[in-house]
Every structure is written in structure tokens, then in C-alpha cells.
N, C-alpha and C positions, 0 to 999 in steps of 0.2 A: 562496355556493360559491366563488369566484374568491377573494375577502377572505380566507377560510381560507387557499386553494392559496398565494397570495402571502404572507401571514402565514409559513405551512411552509416556503417558499421561503427568504425573511430568517432563519428557525432554521436553513436546515441550512447556508445563505453564511457565516451570519451567525460573527466570527472569536472565539478560546476560547483562552485559555492551556491546555494541556495539559499540560505539566510546568513544572517548574522548575530543576530537577538534571539533569545539572552546570550547564546554564544552560538560560533560558526556552524553550521551543516554542508556536508559536502558530500556529493555522490554523481552517479553516472547520471548523466541524461534520462537516459532511459528509465530510473528508477522513480521519480514522479510521475512520469510518462506512465505507466502501468499502477500508479494508487489512482490519478486518474482518470485512467480508464475501469480499473474496477468500478471505482465509487459511481462516475456516470451510468455503468448496467446495472451496480445497485437503484437508481436512483429510474430508471427508468423500467425494471421490474417492480418497485415499488408505484410506478405509478400504474402502471397496469393490473396490475391486484387491485388498486383502489380502484379503477375504472369496470373492474370486475366485480365490486362488494365482497373482495377478501382481502380486508385492508390487512400489512406485516402487521404485528404487535410485539412491541420491544418486551420482553422481560428483564427484570431485574439483571439475571444472570443474561442475559443478552445484550445490555448496556454495561456490563462490566468485560465480555469478554471486547466489547468493541475497543474500549477504552483502554483496555491491553495489547490489543495490538495494534494501535495509534502509537502508544509509548512506546513496543518493540523498533517498529518502525522508527521512531524518531528516534530514538536510540540509536538504530543503524546508521541514521544520517550527522550524530551527533559525535561518533566516535571517529568517521574520517575525518570530521570538521576540527576535531581535535589538535590530530598531527597534519593538518592544511601549508601551514609555514614550511614541512618538512617535503624534499623532492618527490618521494616515492609515497607523497601521503594515500593515494591510490590504494596501494597495495591494503591500505587499513579500512576500505571498505566491507563491511562483513553481508557481501549476498545470502551466505546464510540465515543470518539473524534478520534482516530483511524481507527474504523468503518467508521465515515463521511468523512475521508479523501479519502478512498477507496471507499465509496458508489458516489462523486463527481466523482474522474478517474472514474471509468466503465460508467459511467452515461455518462460522455463527451465523453468517446471513442465508446460507442454505440451509439450514434448522430452522431456524425464524421465518424462511419464506416460505416450505416446503414442507420439510419434516414436522416442522411446527405444529401444520395442520393434523395433519392424519395423525400426533400422539394427544392431541389437544393440549399441550404446555401452551405455544402461545397466547 
């Protein structure tokens, strides 16, 4: 059992080429899975709030922060992609930069979906 978990961890932390256009993107398999899970959770919350008659409203600042978060995440993949031909390219993936982008997106969404209602901003 422990060997299977260790093998699974190597798969999730193993690096992969994600895109090649306009330049190579590379990162651990886990990173795009996390992005997908967060987007799925956002979609479920948006649909649920719409069902309740309280749609999530996106302000200009909210749009800007989502674009910033996406750009930060993309840059984290492109940095490692730039070194894809080197043997140690895995060391160039910036988990702190990737997580900063994720935190910006989640904080922005949390504000828009929940705190924005209380402040009347959304």
C-alpha cells in the first residue's frame, strides 16, 4: 500500500509539458489538476447562487484580479517551460508563484461571492 502511495505521489509531482504554443509550459501534473478543481468549485458555487436568485456579480476590479491571477499562474508554467531542455527543469517550477496566483483567484472569488453581498460592493 505504501509503495502505491509513493508511486502516486511521484506521478502527481512529476513534471509534464502542458502546452507548446506560444511557448512551452511545463509543471507538475498536480498544478493543472488544482486549477481545474478550483474552477469546478467556482462553477458549482456560481450555479448554486444563481439557483438561489443571488447571482455572483463580477465588478471591474474582480475581472482585473481574475486576469492577474490567471497571468501569474501562466507565468509560473512558462518559467519552467523555458528550461524544458535542461535536465533540472523541474527545479524551475515556482510553487510560490503558482500558489500566489491561486490565492489571488480564490480570495477574489470569495470576496465576490460572499463578502461582496455584505458590503454591497458586488
